[in-house]
N, C-alpha and C positions, 0 to 999 in steps of 0.2 A: 503494499500498499502505500503510496507516496505522499510527501508533504500536504501536497493540497487536496486529495482524496482524504486524506484525516483531519482537515481544519475546515474541507467544503461545507460539513452538514455541523452548526454550533450547537452540539448535545449535550446534556446533563452529563451525560457519560464522559464526554472529550473534557469538559469544562473540571470535572470532578479528577480525573487523572492529571489536569494542571496543577492540582493544589495537593499532591500526593508527592513524598520525596521520591526522586528517580525520574521525574516527567523528563522530556527532551522537548528539542526546538519545536515539534509540532504542537505539544500541549501549550508550551509559552505562548505560539500564535496564536492558538483559541482563546486563551488568556486576553491576550492584546486586544483581539476583535470583540471580546465581550466587554471589556473596559470601554474601547472606544465606541460600542454601541449605547452602554450606559451613559456614558458622556453625553452623547447627541441625544438620546432620548431625554435626557434632564435639561437637557439646553432648549429643545424645542418645546417642552410643554411650559418651562419656566418662562420662555420668551414669551409665547402665545398670552400667556396669564397676565403677563405684563401690558401688553400688547391691547388686551381688553381693557385693562385696569387704568390704564393711562388715558384710553380714550374718552372713558368715564368722567374721569377726574381731571381735565386741564387746569384747573386751579392748582395743582400738586405739583405744577412743573417746579425746578428748582432754579433755571435760569428762564426768568420769565419773557426776556427778550431777545433770547438765541435760540435757534431749532438746528438741528443733523440733518442737512439733505443728503448726505450720503450714506446714510444708515444700512443700505440695502449693499450700495457698493463695498461697504467694510465686511460684509462674510465671504469676499473673495479669498480671506486670509485665513478662515475659521478650520478650513479641513487642514493645513499644516500646523495649527495652534493645537486642534484635538488630537490629532496623532502624534505629536513630539509628548503632549501633557500625559496622554494615556499610556505611551511609552514609559513613563516615569512611574506611575501610579502600576501598571503590570511587573514592572521591573521590582517594585520592592515587594509587591505580594509573593510573587516568585522567589525571590530571591530567601523569604522567611518560611516558606512551602517547603523549600530544596533543603532547610537546615542551614544554609550559609551566614544568615542572620543572628542577634539573639533571637533565644528560645522565648516564645510571647508567653505572658502570664494565663494560666488557663481561663476561657472565657464564661465570665458570670455574670449575678444580677449587678455588682457592684465594679467589678472590673472595666466591664465592658462601659459604663459611664465615667469612669473617673479615667482610663485610658484616653477615651475621644477628648476629654476635657484640657487633658494635661498636652495632647497632639495639635489641639486646636492654638494653647498660648504659646507652645514652640514654633507652631506654623506662625502664628503672628509675628515673632521675635525673626524669624528668617525673611519673613516678607518684607518688613519693614530695612532690615539692613539689605537686602538685594533689592531691593525698589530704590533705595538710596545712593547704592552702587551704578543702579542706570542711570541716576541723575547726575554722574561726574563725566567730565569732557570726554573720557578714554569710550566709556561704555551708552552715552547719551543717543549716539547714532544708530544702537541697535533697539533703542527704546521709543525714537522720534514717532516712529510709525503710530503707535497707541496714542501719543498726544495729538495727532491730528483729528482725533475726535474732540473738540474743544466741549461741546455739549455730548456727551455721550449717551448713546442708547441702552437698552438691554442685550444688542447684539454686539456692541464693541466689545465685550471683555475677550472676544478672541481674534480683534483688529491689532495683530502683534507680529513682530517677526519670531523666527524660530528660536534664537538666542534669548529673546526676552523670555518666551514660554518654557523653555528647557531649564533656565535658572530659575526662575520663578516655581517651577513645580518638581524641580530635582530632590527637593524636601522628603518626598512620599518615596521616593527611590532610595535616601539614607538614613530617613529615621529610624526604620527598622534595626539598624547596625548600631544603633545608640539608644533607643528605647523598646522595651519588651511590649508594644500594642500588639494587639490581636489583628491578624489580617483582615475580618468583618469588619473590624471598627475604624483600620486606614480605609478602605472601601466607603464605609459610612463617613467618614471625614471626607474623601473626594466629592462625593454628593453634598455634602452641606458647605463644601469649599465652592463647588460649581452654582450654585443657587446663590448663595451669599453674594458671590462674584458679578453674579448678573443682576440682583439687586442693588449694589454699589453703583452699578453703571447703568441704572434705569432711567435715571434723568427726571425721574418722582417721587416726592416723599411721601410716600404712603403710610408710613408706620413708627412716626415722630413720636417719643415719648422721653419722660424723663431717664430713661435707663442708658437713651444715647448721648447724654451730657453731663457735665461736673454735676454731681461727685462721683457719678458712676462711669465705669469705662467702656461703655460698651460705642460702637460707630454706628452710623446710621448713612443712607441715601447720599444725602448732603455732604456728608466726611469726605465721598469718593470724588463727587461731583466738584467739589470745591478744590479736589488736586488737579481736575483737570482743566477748570476755568482758571486757575490760579497758580498751577505746577509746581511751586516749591513749599507747599503746604500739604498736611494729611496723607503720608506715606503708609501706614499699616493698611489693616486689613478687617478685622474682627473689633480690634478695641483701640482706642484712643492713648493708651497708656504712653507707648515709648513716644508718640508725637509730643504727648505734655512734657515730657521728662526732656525730650532732645530739643523742646522748644521749637519745634517744626507745627505745632498746631494753627490751623487759619484762627486769627484774632478773632473774628466774628461767627466761629461756627458753634457754639453754643447759645447764641442769641438766635441764630437763624433757625437750629434745632427747635428751639423753643415757639417762635412764630409758627411753624408748623403743626404743632401741638395743638393750637387753638383753631379747631375745626370751625366753631362756628364763625368766626372771619372769614375761613377757607369756603364755606357752604355761601356765604353771602357773596364772595367774590363770582362765586360760580354762578348764581343767580345773576347775578349784574352782567356778566356774561354774555348770557342767554337773552338778556333783554336788550 
């Protein structure tokens, strides 16, 4: 049986073999394909959800005076981004299941949530510093494509170069060598990362709450939108901690989030726009 014969049909049996010690390149290819399909499906469902939600709530646009006329053309770079980041995720899962990485903690009701939360915290640190590196003179040419989306949309998350995608997502291939996260939690973390990455690029703030501003550490859509519109602020992913500590938080971030929390004013804006 050839390699293509073995991965031509993505069956549970093929995937199961990929998650067992002694798997070969054919099983890795099947695992890689499964990750690609998972990322694509998550992206499509999340994107369509926000297309509908944004259309219903135009008053929640973060950049009121700016639109993105090229949002569909940005998708031309999505295949390369998805294929490269999926390779990182598949490599991390495969390395663990083959016994090349740390032995994972037994997966149960408390190790699952704990390792997921710790992984999200670790990734936020990784993302912040890699992102800062991409804003240096040496690496910015590989990040400039992403910043052509001054007013990002939910589809802008994959508008990036291959190096940009790989270095940000390399975390998923390396973390299994330093942290014993069970591979199902690593996969769940990637789903979380895909969804929240698209939320951050949505361009509309639908979920503003006090948890997204001081003294709480979470970020928001406003957080990453300000990074695109002002360039030198808000480098992190899920939390605002590193930006607050390093002095890279946009000075109007907290106040902007608070304004979006006032649903009554936003509803009045929506009514006025219709009239």
